[in-house]
PDB file of N, CA, C and O in Angstrom:
ATOM      1  N   UNK A   1      23.925   2.032  25.153  1.00  0.00           N
ATOM      2  CA  UNK A   1      24.821   1.565  24.111  1.00  0.00           C
ATOM      3  C   UNK A   1      25.073   2.707  23.129  1.00  0.00           C
ATOM      4  O   UNK A   1      24.122   3.244  22.561  1.00  0.00           O
ATOM      5  N   UNK A   2      26.295   3.077  22.924  1.00  0.00           N
ATOM      6  CA  UNK A   2      26.659   4.266  22.159  1.00  0.00           C
ATOM      7  C   UNK A   2      26.506   4.094  20.654  1.00  0.00           C
ATOM      8  O   UNK A   2      26.386   5.090  19.940  1.00  0.00           O
ATOM      9  N   UNK A   3      26.507   2.880  20.156  1.00  0.00           N
ATOM     10  CA  UNK A   3      26.475   2.658  18.715  1.00  0.00           C
ATOM     11  C   UNK A   3      25.079   2.421  18.157  1.00  0.00           C
ATOM     12  O   UNK A   3      24.951   1.931  17.035  1.00  0.00           O
ATOM     13  N   UNK A   4      24.048   2.749  18.890  1.00  0.00           N
ATOM     14  CA  UNK A   4      22.693   2.552  18.389  1.00  0.00           C
ATOM     15  C   UNK A   4      22.213   3.805  17.673  1.00  0.00           C
ATOM     16  O   UNK A   4      22.675   4.913  17.946  1.00  0.00           O
ATOM     17  N   UNK A   5      21.275   3.606  16.748  1.00  0.00           N
ATOM     18  CA  UNK A   5      20.678   4.734  16.014  1.00  0.00           C
ATOM     19  C   UNK A   5      19.231   4.861  16.434  1.00  0.00           C
ATOM     20  O   UNK A   5      18.500   3.875  16.523  1.00  0.00           O
ATOM     21  N   UNK A   6      18.833   6.088  16.689  1.00  0.00           N
ATOM     22  CA  UNK A   6      17.462   6.349  17.093  1.00  0.00           C
ATOM     23  C   UNK A   6      16.609   6.886  15.962  1.00  0.00           C
ATOM     24  O   UNK A   6      15.401   7.055  16.124  1.00  0.00           O
ATOM     25  N   UNK A   7      17.220   7.158  14.816  1.00  0.00           N
ATOM     26  CA  UNK A   7      16.484   7.671  13.670  1.00  0.00           C
ATOM     27  C   UNK A   7      17.135   7.159  12.396  1.00  0.00           C
ATOM     28  O   UNK A   7      18.291   6.737  12.420  1.00  0.00           O
ATOM     29  N   UNK A   8      16.411   7.190  11.285  1.00  0.00           N
ATOM     30  CA  UNK A   8      16.996   6.726  10.018  1.00  0.00           C
ATOM     31  C   UNK A   8      18.230   7.537   9.655  1.00  0.00           C
ATOM     32  O   UNK A   8      18.344   8.706  10.023  1.00  0.00           O
ATOM     33  N   UNK A   9      19.142   6.920   8.940  1.00  0.00           N
ATOM     34  CA  UNK A   9      20.381   7.585   8.556  1.00  0.00           C
ATOM     35  C   UNK A   9      20.106   8.851   7.771  1.00  0.00           C
ATOM     36  O   UNK A   9      20.764   9.867   7.995  1.00  0.00           O
ATOM     37  N   UNK A  10      19.134   8.813   6.842  1.00  0.00           N
ATOM     38  CA  UNK A  10      18.842  10.003   6.035  1.00  0.00           C
ATOM     39  C   UNK A  10      18.440  11.181   6.907  1.00  0.00           C
ATOM     40  O   UNK A  10      18.774  12.321   6.582  1.00  0.00           O
ATOM     41  N   UNK A  11      17.738  10.942   8.001  1.00  0.00           N
ATOM     42  CA  UNK A  11      17.330  12.026   8.878  1.00  0.00           C
ATOM     43  C   UNK A  11      18.502  12.633   9.627  1.00  0.00           C
ATOM     44  O   UNK A  11      18.423  13.777  10.076  1.00  0.00           O
ATOM     45  N   UNK A  12      19.570  11.896   9.767  1.00  0.00           N
ATOM     46  CA  UNK A  12      20.739  12.398  10.472  1.00  0.00           C
ATOM     47  C   UNK A  12      21.558  13.343   9.604  1.00  0.00           C
ATOM     48  O   UNK A  12      22.325  14.149  10.130  1.00  0.00           O
ATOM     49  N   UNK A  13      21.413  13.261   8.308  1.00  0.00           N
ATOM     50  CA  UNK A  13      22.221  14.049   7.377  1.00  0.00           C
ATOM     51  C   UNK A  13      21.312  14.813   6.431  1.00  0.00           C
ATOM     52  O   UNK A  13      21.271  14.520   5.236  1.00  0.00           O
ATOM     53  N   UNK A  14      20.594  15.775   6.947  1.00  0.00           N
ATOM     54  CA  UNK A  14      19.664  16.530   6.124  1.00  0.00           C
ATOM     55  C   UNK A  14      20.417  17.351   5.091  1.00  0.00           C
ATOM     56  O   UNK A  14      21.340  18.094   5.425  1.00  0.00           O
ATOM     57  N   UNK A  15      20.019  17.214   3.846  1.00  0.00           N
ATOM     58  CA  UNK A  15      20.605  17.992   2.766  1.00  0.00           C
ATOM     59  C   UNK A  15      20.005  19.391   2.785  1.00  0.00           C
ATOM     60  O   UNK A  15      18.847  19.576   3.161  1.00  0.00           O
ATOM     61  N   UNK A  16      20.794  20.360   2.382  1.00  0.00           N
ATOM     62  CA  UNK A  16      20.283  21.716   2.269  1.00  0.00           C
ATOM     63  C   UNK A  16      19.382  21.794   1.040  1.00  0.00           C
ATOM     64  O   UNK A  16      19.415  20.911   0.183  1.00  0.00           O
ATOM     65  N   UNK A  17      18.584  22.844   0.958  1.00  0.00           N
ATOM     66  CA  UNK A  17      17.742  23.028  -0.224  1.00  0.00           C
ATOM     67  C   UNK A  17      18.597  23.147  -1.482  1.00  0.00           C
ATOM     68  O   UNK A  17      18.205  22.676  -2.550  1.00  0.00           O
ATOM     69  N   UNK A  18      19.760  23.776  -1.358  1.00  0.00           N
ATOM     70  CA  UNK A  18      20.666  23.891  -2.501  1.00  0.00           C
ATOM     71  C   UNK A  18      21.167  22.537  -2.967  1.00  0.00           C
ATOM     72  O   UNK A  18      21.252  22.273  -4.166  1.00  0.00           O
ATOM     73  N   UNK A  19      21.500  21.671  -2.001  1.00  0.00           N
ATOM     74  CA  UNK A  19      21.934  20.312  -2.336  1.00  0.00           C
ATOM     75  C   UNK A  19      20.799  19.535  -3.001  1.00  0.00           C
ATOM     76  O   UNK A  19      21.008  18.816  -3.977  1.00  0.00           O
ATOM     77  N   UNK A  20      19.599  19.695  -2.452  1.00  0.00           N
ATOM     78  CA  UNK A  20      18.437  19.015  -3.035  1.00  0.00           C
ATOM     79  C   UNK A  20      18.202  19.504  -4.459  1.00  0.00           C
ATOM     80  O   UNK A  20      17.950  18.703  -5.359  1.00  0.00           O
ATOM     81  N   UNK A  21      18.283  20.811  -4.662  1.00  0.00           N
ATOM     82  CA  UNK A  21      18.080  21.383  -5.996  1.00  0.00           C
ATOM     83  C   UNK A  21      19.100  20.834  -6.977  1.00  0.00           C
ATOM     84  O   UNK A  21      18.747  20.468  -8.098  1.00  0.00           O
ATOM     85  N   UNK A  22      20.365  20.773  -6.568  1.00  0.00           N
ATOM     86  CA  UNK A  22      21.402  20.236  -7.450  1.00  0.00           C
ATOM     87  C   UNK A  22      21.090  18.792  -7.844  1.00  0.00           C
ATOM     88  O   UNK A  22      21.232  18.421  -9.009  1.00  0.00           O
ATOM     89  N   UNK A  23      20.670  17.989  -6.886  1.00  0.00           N
ATOM     90  CA  UNK A  23      20.324  16.604  -7.174  1.00  0.00           C
ATOM     91  C   UNK A  23      19.125  16.483  -8.079  1.00  0.00           C
ATOM     92  O   UNK A  23      19.095  15.644  -8.978  1.00  0.00           O
ATOM     93  N   UNK A  24      18.126  17.329  -7.839  1.00  0.00           N
ATOM     94  CA  UNK A  24      16.924  17.309  -8.680  1.00  0.00           C
ATOM     95  C   UNK A  24      17.275  17.706 -10.108  1.00  0.00           C
ATOM     96  O   UNK A  24      16.777  17.103 -11.058  1.00  0.00           O
ATOM     97  N   UNK A  25      18.112  18.698 -10.265  1.00  0.00           N
ATOM     98  CA  UNK A  25      18.524  19.126 -11.609  1.00  0.00           C
ATOM     99  C   UNK A  25      19.216  17.977 -12.334  1.00  0.00           C
ATOM    100  O   UNK A  25      18.953  17.748 -13.514  1.00  0.00           O
ATOM    101  N   UNK A  26      20.086  17.259 -11.652  1.00  0.00           N
ATOM    102  CA  UNK A  26      20.764  16.116 -12.276  1.00  0.00           C
ATOM    103  C   UNK A  26      19.765  15.037 -12.681  1.00  0.00           C
ATOM    104  O   UNK A  26      19.867  14.470 -13.769  1.00  0.00           O
ATOM    105  N   UNK A  27      18.804  14.755 -11.811  1.00  0.00           N
ATOM    106  CA  UNK A  27      17.797  13.741 -12.116  1.00  0.00           C
ATOM    107  C   UNK A  27      16.933  14.154 -13.305  1.00  0.00           C
ATOM    108  O   UNK A  27      16.677  13.359 -14.210  1.00  0.00           O
ATOM    109  N   UNK A  28      16.493  15.405 -13.289  1.00  0.00           N
ATOM    110  CA  UNK A  28      15.628  15.902 -14.362  1.00  0.00           C
ATOM    111  C   UNK A  28      16.393  15.918 -15.683  1.00  0.00           C
ATOM    112  O   UNK A  28      15.830  15.593 -16.728  1.00  0.00           O
ATOM    113  N   UNK A  29      17.655  16.291 -15.644  1.00  0.00           N
ATOM    114  CA  UNK A  29      18.473  16.290 -16.865  1.00  0.00           C
ATOM    115  C   UNK A  29      18.523  14.876 -17.454  1.00  0.00           C
ATOM    116  O   UNK A  29      18.393  14.697 -18.665  1.00  0.00           O
ATOM    117  N   UNK A  30      18.709  13.887 -16.598  1.00  0.00           N
ATOM    118  CA  UNK A  30      18.778  12.502 -17.065  1.00  0.00           C
ATOM    119  C   UNK A  30      17.423  11.997 -17.556  1.00  0.00           C
ATOM    120  O   UNK A  30      17.349  11.246 -18.529  1.00  0.00           O
ATOM    121  N   UNK A  31      16.357  12.410 -16.879  1.00  0.00           N
ATOM    122  CA  UNK A  31      15.016  11.896 -17.194  1.00  0.00           C
ATOM    123  C   UNK A  31      14.350  12.586 -18.371  1.00  0.00           C
ATOM    124  O   UNK A  31      13.798  11.917 -19.245  1.00  0.00           O
ATOM    125  N   UNK A  32      14.391  13.910 -18.409  1.00  0.00           N
ATOM    126  CA  UNK A  32      13.651  14.646 -19.446  1.00  0.00           C
ATOM    127  C   UNK A  32      14.442  15.812 -20.034  1.00  0.00           C
ATOM    128  O   UNK A  32      13.858  16.720 -20.626  1.00  0.00           O
ATOM    129  N   UNK A  33      15.756  15.796 -19.877  1.00  0.00           N
ATOM    130  CA  UNK A  33      16.587  16.896 -20.370  1.00  0.00           C
ATOM    131  C   UNK A  33      16.494  17.126 -21.858  1.00  0.00           C
ATOM    132  O   UNK A  33      16.797  18.217 -22.340  1.00  0.00           O
ATOM    133  N   UNK A  34      16.079  16.113 -22.591  1.00  0.00           N
ATOM    134  CA  UNK A  34      15.952  16.220 -24.039  1.00  0.00           C
ATOM    135  C   UNK A  34      14.586  16.773 -24.464  1.00  0.00           C
ATOM    136  O   UNK A  34      14.362  17.018 -25.650  1.00  0.00           O
ATOM    137  N   UNK A  35      13.685  16.969 -23.515  1.00  0.00           N
ATOM    138  CA  UNK A  35      12.341  17.481 -23.798  1.00  0.00           C
ATOM    139  C   UNK A  35      12.377  19.011 -23.871  1.00  0.00           C
ATOM    140  O   UNK A  35      13.422  19.626 -23.656  1.00  0.00           O
ATOM    141  N   UNK A  36      11.248  19.602 -24.169  1.00  0.00           N
ATOM    142  CA  UNK A  36      11.138  21.048 -24.248  1.00  0.00           C
ATOM    143  C   UNK A  36      11.134  21.700 -22.868  1.00  0.00           C
ATOM    144  O   UNK A  36      10.958  21.034 -21.848  1.00  0.00           O
ATOM    145  N   UNK A  37      11.332  23.007 -22.861  1.00  0.00           N
ATOM    146  CA  UNK A  37      11.408  23.755 -21.608  1.00  0.00           C
ATOM    147  C   UNK A  37      10.155  23.608 -20.756  1.00  0.00           C
ATOM    148  O   UNK A  37      10.243  23.525 -19.531  1.00  0.00           O
ATOM    149  N   UNK A  38       9.013  23.576 -21.385  1.00  0.00           N
ATOM    150  CA  UNK A  38       7.751  23.472 -20.641  1.00  0.00           C
ATOM    151  C   UNK A  38       7.687  22.166 -19.849  1.00  0.00           C
ATOM    152  O   UNK A  38       7.306  22.163 -18.678  1.00  0.00           O
ATOM    153  N   UNK A  39       8.062  21.056 -20.492  1.00  0.00           N
ATOM    154  CA  UNK A  39       8.040  19.754 -19.813  1.00  0.00           C
ATOM    155  C   UNK A  39       9.096  19.704 -18.708  1.00  0.00           C
ATOM    156  O   UNK A  39       8.836  19.173 -17.628  1.00  0.00           O
ATOM    157  N   UNK A  40      10.274  20.249 -18.968  1.00  0.00           N
ATOM    158  CA  UNK A  40      11.332  20.278 -17.961  1.00  0.00           C
ATOM    159  C   UNK A  40      10.853  21.055 -16.735  1.00  0.00           C
ATOM    160  O   UNK A  40      11.037  20.609 -15.602  1.00  0.00           O
ATOM    161  N   UNK A  41      10.237  22.218 -16.963  1.00  0.00           N
ATOM    162  CA  UNK A  41       9.742  23.043 -15.858  1.00  0.00           C
ATOM    163  C   UNK A  41       8.666  22.302 -15.064  1.00  0.00           C
ATOM    164  O   UNK A  41       8.631  22.377 -13.836  1.00  0.00           O
ATOM    165  N   UNK A  42       7.799  21.594 -15.764  1.00  0.00           N
ATOM    166  CA  UNK A  42       6.729  20.833 -15.104  1.00  0.00           C
ATOM    167  C   UNK A  42       7.320  19.767 -14.174  1.00  0.00           C
ATOM    168  O   UNK A  42       6.893  19.625 -13.028  1.00  0.00           O
ATOM    169  N   UNK A  43       8.297  19.029 -14.679  1.00  0.00           N
ATOM    170  CA  UNK A  43       8.924  17.976 -13.880  1.00  0.00           C
ATOM    171  C   UNK A  43       9.702  18.582 -12.713  1.00  0.00           C
ATOM    172  O   UNK A  43       9.673  18.053 -11.602  1.00  0.00           O
ATOM    173  N   UNK A  44      10.392  19.683 -12.964  1.00  0.00           N
ATOM    174  CA  UNK A  44      11.111  20.361 -11.878  1.00  0.00           C
ATOM    175  C   UNK A  44      10.161  20.766 -10.755  1.00  0.00           C
ATOM    176  O   UNK A  44      10.448  20.532  -9.581  1.00  0.00           O
ATOM    177  N   UNK A  45       9.044  21.365 -11.110  1.00  0.00           N
ATOM    178  CA  UNK A  45       8.070  21.778 -10.096  1.00  0.00           C
ATOM    179  C   UNK A  45       7.576  20.581  -9.278  1.00  0.00           C
ATOM    180  O   UNK A  45       7.446  20.668  -8.057  1.00  0.00           O
ATOM    181  N   UNK A  46       7.305  19.475  -9.954  1.00  0.00           N
ATOM    182  CA  UNK A  46       6.854  18.268  -9.256  1.00  0.00           C
ATOM    183  C   UNK A  46       7.916  17.770  -8.285  1.00  0.00           C
ATOM    184  O   UNK A  46       7.622  17.470  -7.128  1.00  0.00           O
ATOM    185  N   UNK A  47       9.134  17.686  -8.760  1.00  0.00           N
ATOM    186  CA  UNK A  47      10.217  17.139  -7.929  1.00  0.00           C
ATOM    187  C   UNK A  47      10.549  18.071  -6.768  1.00  0.00           C
ATOM    188  O   UNK A  47      10.818  17.612  -5.658  1.00  0.00           O
ATOM    189  N   UNK A  48      10.532  19.371  -7.021  1.00  0.00           N
ATOM    190  CA  UNK A  48      10.801  20.329  -5.940  1.00  0.00           C
ATOM    191  C   UNK A  48       9.725  20.225  -4.863  1.00  0.00           C
ATOM    192  O   UNK A  48      10.034  20.225  -3.672  1.00  0.00           O
ATOM    193  N   UNK A  49       8.483  20.137  -5.275  1.00  0.00           N
ATOM    194  CA  UNK A  49       7.388  20.009  -4.310  1.00  0.00           C
ATOM    195  C   UNK A  49       7.524  18.714  -3.516  1.00  0.00           C
ATOM    196  O   UNK A  49       7.334  18.713  -2.299  1.00  0.00           O
ATOM    197  N   UNK A  50       7.847  17.623  -4.185  1.00  0.00           N
ATOM    198  CA  UNK A  50       8.013  16.340  -3.506  1.00  0.00           C
ATOM    199  C   UNK A  50       9.146  16.382  -2.489  1.00  0.00           C
ATOM    200  O   UNK A  50       9.078  15.729  -1.447  1.00  0.00           O
ATOM    201  N   UNK A  51      10.184  17.148  -2.793  1.00  0.00           N
ATOM    202  CA  UNK A  51      11.341  17.248  -1.903  1.00  0.00           C
ATOM    203  C   UNK A  51      11.141  18.298  -0.810  1.00  0.00           C
ATOM    204  O   UNK A  51      11.968  18.426   0.093  1.00  0.00           O
ATOM    205  N   UNK A  52      10.039  19.047  -0.897  1.00  0.00           N
ATOM    206  CA  UNK A  52       9.779  20.072   0.103  1.00  0.00           C
ATOM    207  C   UNK A  52      10.630  21.314  -0.051  1.00  0.00           C
ATOM    208  O   UNK A  52      10.881  22.027   0.921  1.00  0.00           O
ATOM    209  N   UNK A  53      11.076  21.577  -1.276  1.00  0.00           N
ATOM    210  CA  UNK A  53      11.909  22.744  -1.563  1.00  0.00           C
ATOM    211  C   UNK A  53      11.001  23.868  -2.069  1.00  0.00           C
ATOM    212  O   UNK A  53      10.278  23.699  -3.051  1.00  0.00           O
ATOM    213  N   UNK A  54      11.048  25.011  -1.391  1.00  0.00           N
ATOM    214  CA  UNK A  54      10.263  26.169  -1.820  1.00  0.00           C
ATOM    215  C   UNK A  54      10.839  26.699  -3.134  1.00  0.00           C
ATOM    216  O   UNK A  54      12.055  26.749  -3.315  1.00  0.00           O
ATOM    217  N   UNK A  55       9.949  27.092  -4.045  1.00  0.00           N
ATOM    218  CA  UNK A  55      10.411  27.598  -5.331  1.00  0.00           C
ATOM    219  C   UNK A  55       9.463  28.663  -5.846  1.00  0.00           C
ATOM    220  O   UNK A  55       8.311  28.764  -5.425  1.00  0.00           O
ATOM    221  N   UNK A  56       9.986  29.455  -6.774  1.00  0.00           N
ATOM    222  CA  UNK A  56       9.179  30.443  -7.475  1.00  0.00           C
ATOM    223  C   UNK A  56       9.531  30.345  -8.957  1.00  0.00           C
ATOM    224  O   UNK A  56      10.371  29.533  -9.347  1.00  0.00           O
ATOM    225  N   UNK A  57       8.898  31.159  -9.769  1.00  0.00           N
ATOM    226  CA  UNK A  57       9.118  31.088 -11.214  1.00  0.00           C
ATOM    227  C   UNK A  57      10.570  31.358 -11.589  1.00  0.00           C
ATOM    228  O   UNK A  57      11.094  30.743 -12.518  1.00  0.00           O
ATOM    229  N   UNK A  58      11.223  32.271 -10.875  1.00  0.00           N
ATOM    230  CA  UNK A  58      12.614  32.601 -11.183  1.00  0.00           C
ATOM    231  C   UNK A  58      13.534  31.408 -10.905  1.00  0.00           C
ATOM    232  O   UNK A  58      14.436  31.123 -11.694  1.00  0.00           O
ATOM    233  N   UNK A  59      13.311  30.717  -9.797  1.00  0.00           N
ATOM    234  CA  UNK A  59      14.135  29.550  -9.487  1.00  0.00           C
ATOM    235  C   UNK A  59      13.925  28.453 -10.526  1.00  0.00           C
ATOM    236  O   UNK A  59      14.882  27.814 -10.964  1.00  0.00           O
ATOM    237  N   UNK A  60      12.681  28.239 -10.916  1.00  0.00           N
ATOM    238  CA  UNK A  60      12.384  27.213 -11.915  1.00  0.00           C
ATOM    239  C   UNK A  60      13.030  27.590 -13.247  1.00  0.00           C
ATOM    240  O   UNK A  60      13.605  26.728 -13.912  1.00  0.00           O
ATOM    241  N   UNK A  61      12.949  28.840 -13.643  1.00  0.00           N
ATOM    242  CA  UNK A  61      13.557  29.268 -14.911  1.00  0.00           C
ATOM    243  C   UNK A  61      15.068  29.061 -14.880  1.00  0.00           C
ATOM    244  O   UNK A  61      15.652  28.619 -15.869  1.00  0.00           O
ATOM    245  N   UNK A  62      15.699  29.375 -13.765  1.00  0.00           N
ATOM    246  CA  UNK A  62      17.147  29.156 -13.624  1.00  0.00           C
ATOM    247  C   UNK A  62      17.458  27.660 -13.676  1.00  0.00           C
ATOM    248  O   UNK A  62      18.426  27.246 -14.315  1.00  0.00           O
ATOM    249  N   UNK A  63      16.646  26.859 -13.010  1.00  0.00           N
ATOM    250  CA  UNK A  63      16.861  25.412 -12.999  1.00  0.00           C
ATOM    251  C   UNK A  63      16.671  24.817 -14.396  1.00  0.00           C
ATOM    252  O   UNK A  63      17.419  23.922 -14.792  1.00  0.00           O
ATOM    253  N   UNK A  64      15.686  25.302 -15.139  1.00  0.00           N
ATOM    254  CA  UNK A  64      15.484  24.832 -16.511  1.00  0.00           C
ATOM    255  C   UNK A  64      16.745  25.116 -17.335  1.00  0.00           C
ATOM    256  O   UNK A  64      17.207  24.257 -18.087  1.00  0.00           O
ATOM    257  N   UNK A  65      17.297  26.322 -17.191  1.00  0.00           N
ATOM    258  CA  UNK A  65      18.522  26.683 -17.917  1.00  0.00           C
ATOM    259  C   UNK A  65      19.672  25.760 -17.522  1.00  0.00           C
ATOM    260  O   UNK A  65      20.471  25.369 -18.373  1.00  0.00           O
ATOM    261  N   UNK A  66      19.762  25.410 -16.244  1.00  0.00           N
ATOM    262  CA  UNK A  66      20.814  24.496 -15.794  1.00  0.00           C
ATOM    263  C   UNK A  66      20.608  23.091 -16.339  1.00  0.00           C
ATOM    264  O   UNK A  66      21.577  22.418 -16.690  1.00  0.00           O
ATOM    265  N   UNK A  67      19.365  22.641 -16.414  1.00  0.00           N
ATOM    266  CA  UNK A  67      19.079  21.316 -16.982  1.00  0.00           C
ATOM    267  C   UNK A  67      19.503  21.284 -18.441  1.00  0.00           C
ATOM    268  O   UNK A  67      20.120  20.318 -18.890  1.00  0.00           O
ATOM    269  N   UNK A  68      19.181  22.321 -19.173  1.00  0.00           N
ATOM    270  CA  UNK A  68      19.462  22.362 -20.610  1.00  0.00           C
ATOM    271  C   UNK A  68      20.909  22.672 -20.918  1.00  0.00           C
ATOM    272  O   UNK A  68      21.399  22.341 -21.998  1.00  0.00           O
ATOM    273  N   UNK A  69      21.607  23.308 -19.975  1.00  0.00           N
ATOM    274  CA  UNK A  69      22.970  23.753 -20.216  1.00  0.00           C
ATOM    275  C   UNK A  69      23.988  22.753 -19.926  1.00  0.00           C
ATOM    276  O   UNK A  69      25.179  23.018 -20.093  1.00  0.00           O
TER     277      UNK A  69
END
């Protein structure tokens, strides 16, 4: 049967790390964008790790600037 799915829909449409980062930045902006840079960076690191996105200090610093900007 051609119309059956063998895996969850989300697995069929894997987002790129860039797409994941953009989504995480939007979520963090909504959740803690009004907090200080340290708290924003902490939440970003947690969310990036949960999403399986590799990051370093430079990426987090850029993401913090995007959250605040």
